[in-house]
Each structure stands twice: as C-alpha cells, then as structure tokens.
C-alpha positions as CSV (number, residue, x, y, z in Angstrom):
1,X,28.7,-24.4,64.6
2,X,31.3,-22.3,65.9
3,X,34.6,-22.9,64.8
4,X,37.0,-23.7,67.6
5,X,40.0,-21.6,67.4
6,X,43.3,-23.1,66.5
7,X,46.3,-22.0,67.7
8,X,48.7,-19.8,66.3
9,X,51.8,-20.7,64.4
10,X,54.5,-17.8,65.8
11,X,57.2,-16.7,63.3
12,X,60.2,-18.3,65.6
13,X,61.2,-21.7,66.8
14,X,62.2,-22.3,70.2
15,X,65.1,-22.6,71.6
16,X,65.3,-26.5,70.9
17,X,64.2,-25.7,67.2
18,X,60.6,-26.5,67.5
19,X,57.5,-24.8,66.4
20,X,56.0,-22.1,69.0
21,X,52.5,-21.3,68.8
22,X,49.8,-18.9,70.8
23,X,46.9,-19.8,72.6
24,X,43.9,-18.2,70.9
25,X,42.8,-14.4,72.1
26,X,41.3,-11.0,71.0
27,X,44.9,-10.8,68.8
28,X,45.9,-7.6,70.8
29,X,48.2,-9.1,73.5
30,X,51.4,-8.4,73.2
31,X,52.7,-11.8,71.7
32,X,50.3,-11.6,69.1
33,X,51.3,-7.7,68.2
34,X,54.9,-8.8,68.4
35,X,54.3,-11.8,65.5
36,X,52.6,-9.5,63.5
37,X,55.5,-6.8,63.4
38,X,57.6,-10.1,63.3
39,X,55.8,-11.1,60.0
40,X,55.8,-8.0,58.4
41,X,59.2,-7.9,58.9
42,X,60.3,-11.3,57.6
43,X,58.1,-10.6,54.2
44,X,59.5,-7.2,54.1
45,X,63.3,-8.6,53.9
46,X,62.2,-11.3,51.6
47,X,60.8,-8.6,49.1
48,X,64.6,-7.1,49.4
49,X,66.3,-10.2,49.2
50,X,64.2,-11.0,46.2
51,X,65.2,-7.5,44.5
52,X,68.7,-8.1,44.9
53,X,68.6,-11.8,43.8
54,X,67.2,-10.9,40.3
55,X,70.5,-8.7,40.1
56,X,72.8,-10.8,40.6
57,X,71.1,-13.5,38.9
58,X,71.2,-11.5,35.8
59,X,74.3,-11.0,35.5
60,X,76.0,-13.6,33.8
61,X,79.5,-13.1,35.6
62,X,78.2,-13.1,39.2
63,X,80.9,-14.9,41.3
64,X,79.8,-18.3,41.8
65,X,80.1,-17.2,46.1
66,X,77.7,-14.1,45.2
67,X,75.3,-16.8,44.0
68,X,75.6,-19.4,46.3
69,X,74.9,-16.8,49.0
70,X,71.9,-15.4,47.2
71,X,70.2,-18.9,47.2
72,X,71.0,-19.5,51.1
73,X,69.3,-15.8,51.4
74,X,66.2,-16.8,49.0
75,X,66.2,-19.9,51.1
76,X,65.9,-18.4,54.2
77,X,63.0,-16.1,53.0
78,X,61.0,-18.3,51.2
79,X,61.2,-20.6,54.9
80,X,59.8,-17.2,56.4
81,X,57.4,-16.3,53.9
82,X,56.1,-19.9,54.5
83,X,55.7,-20.2,57.8
84,X,53.5,-16.6,57.6
85,X,51.6,-18.5,55.1
86,X,50.9,-21.5,57.3
87,X,50.3,-19.4,60.3
88,X,47.9,-17.0,58.2
89,X,46.0,-20.3,56.7
90,X,45.7,-22.2,59.8
91,X,43.4,-19.0,61.1
92,X,41.3,-18.8,58.4
93,X,37.7,-20.3,58.1
94,X,37.0,-22.7,55.4
95,X,33.7,-22.8,53.7
96,X,32.8,-25.4,55.7
97,X,33.1,-23.6,58.8
98,X,36.2,-25.9,59.5
99,X,40.1,-24.7,61.0
C-alpha cells in the first residue's frame, strides 16, 4: 500500500496566527526550499541562543532582566525547534507505512 503524502507543516504562522501547510510535491519548489532554509536558520539561531544562555545561567550574579530575556529567547527557540520536529516527523514514514 502506498503511503499517502501528508501536508507539510511550514515553519511560520499565517497573519492570523494559524499554522500554514504546503501541499505535497517533489520538495523542490520555491516554498519548500524557503521552508527548508527557514527551518535551518531557526535551528541555528536556537543553537546560538543556547550557547549564550549557558553563559548567562552559569554566572550566579546575572541580572534578573538578563535571565528573564534569556528565558524568553529560549522559549521562542524551543517553540521553533518543536515546530521543525513536528513538521519533519509528519513527513517520516512509520514501520507500518502510515503517516
């Protein structure tokens, strides 16, 4: 049995704050490439923020405002990373050939 191709969850939200999806294709279209580049950029930013956060959190005298800002950025990056993981997970086939 052929596995039905699921819609791709894109790494951005609509103007109304709702998820955006891309109809399946060969993966070489403009929007698909843009989504790939956006996901890669989001993950790279997350890594940079994580490195910075470690420095802030390792310093016991970091100002509260800096710790709060770090937590906000980490939350944003975690949300992006989870969205990338969900999008990629949707596109993986299971052992049973189900989406």
